[in-house]
C-alpha positions as CSV (number, residue, x, y, z in Angstrom):
1,X,99.7,103.9,77.9
2,X,99.2,107.3,79.4
3,X,101.4,110.2,79.6
4,X,100.7,113.0,82.1
5,X,102.2,116.5,81.3
6,X,103.4,118.8,84.1
7,X,100.2,121.0,83.9
8,X,97.8,118.0,84.1
9,X,96.4,116.3,87.3
10,X,94.1,117.9,89.8
11,X,95.6,120.1,92.6
12,X,94.1,119.3,96.1
13,X,95.2,119.5,99.8
14,X,94.9,115.7,101.0
15,X,92.7,115.3,104.2
16,X,94.4,115.8,107.4
17,X,97.1,118.1,106.0
18,X,97.8,121.5,106.7
19,X,96.1,124.0,104.1
20,X,99.5,124.9,102.5
21,X,100.3,121.3,101.2
22,X,99.5,120.9,97.7
23,X,99.3,117.5,95.6
24,X,98.8,116.8,92.1
25,X,97.4,113.5,91.3
26,X,99.1,112.2,88.2
27,X,97.8,108.4,88.2
28,X,95.0,106.7,89.9
29,X,91.7,104.6,89.0
30,X,89.9,107.7,87.5
31,X,92.6,108.3,85.2
32,X,93.1,104.3,84.1
33,X,95.8,103.3,86.7
34,X,93.5,100.6,88.7
35,X,96.4,99.4,90.9
36,X,98.3,102.4,92.1
37,X,97.8,105.9,93.2
38,X,100.4,108.6,92.4
39,X,100.9,112.1,93.0
40,X,103.5,114.8,93.4
41,X,103.0,116.6,96.5
42,X,104.7,120.0,98.1
43,X,105.1,120.8,101.7
44,X,105.9,124.4,102.1
45,X,108.0,125.3,105.0
46,X,106.5,124.5,108.6
47,X,103.9,122.3,107.3
48,X,102.8,118.8,108.0
49,X,99.8,116.3,108.4
50,X,98.2,114.4,110.8
51,X,99.5,111.1,111.9
52,X,97.5,108.5,109.4
53,X,97.5,104.8,108.8
54,X,96.5,103.2,105.7
55,X,95.4,99.5,106.6
56,X,95.7,97.7,103.0
57,X,98.2,100.1,101.2
58,X,101.9,100.7,101.1
59,X,103.5,104.2,100.5
60,X,106.8,104.8,98.6
61,X,107.9,108.6,98.9
62,X,110.7,109.7,96.8
63,X,112.1,113.1,97.6
64,X,112.6,115.4,94.7
65,X,113.7,118.7,96.7
66,X,113.9,119.9,100.1
67,X,113.7,117.9,103.2
68,X,111.0,116.0,105.2
69,X,111.0,114.7,108.8
70,X,109.0,111.4,109.0
71,X,107.7,110.3,112.4
72,X,105.9,107.0,113.7
73,X,103.7,107.2,116.5
74,X,105.5,110.4,117.7
75,X,108.9,109.1,117.4
76,X,111.3,110.5,114.9
77,X,112.5,108.0,112.4
78,X,114.5,110.3,110.1
79,X,114.8,112.9,107.6
80,X,114.4,112.3,104.0
81,X,116.7,114.8,101.7
82,X,116.4,114.9,97.7
83,X,117.2,111.5,96.1
84,X,116.1,109.7,99.3
85,X,113.1,107.2,99.6
86,X,111.2,105.5,102.4
87,X,108.7,102.6,102.2
88,X,105.9,102.5,104.5
89,X,104.4,99.3,104.8
90,X,100.7,98.9,105.2
91,X,99.3,99.1,108.6
92,X,102.0,101.7,109.9
93,X,101.3,104.5,111.4
94,X,103.3,107.7,110.0
95,X,103.3,111.4,109.5
96,X,105.6,113.4,107.8
97,X,106.5,117.3,108.2
98,X,108.8,119.9,106.8
99,X,110.8,121.6,109.5
100,X,113.1,123.4,106.9
101,X,113.0,126.9,105.0
102,X,112.2,125.6,101.4
103,X,109.3,123.5,100.3
104,X,109.6,119.8,100.4
105,X,108.6,118.2,97.2
106,X,108.0,114.4,96.6
107,X,106.6,111.8,94.6
108,X,104.2,109.4,96.5
109,X,103.0,105.9,95.2
110,X,100.4,104.3,97.0
111,X,99.4,100.3,96.4
112,X,95.6,100.0,95.9
113,X,94.9,96.7,97.4
114,X,91.3,97.1,98.4
């Protein structure tokens, strides 16, 4: 078992995300968790990402605070608020953005199939 403390984990901006998006790596193969990648991410107000697709990896997003708008191929899917979650199956195009006035903070769990 591995415990990660609130001040542990590398901070980074994921590729294709606005510079004000910050993620903290919690678990991944480098930390001894070979099947999933888990990180906490914060989207500052007005920030977002380029549309992306993960051919072999499912995503689950769980909102901790704030809100995010979810889009697929340019079409709005819905808004996630604190306590909401979404499953994005492997192969589905997606993007999220924060149209609000407070940071959108969420946990992302990504399966590592390949």
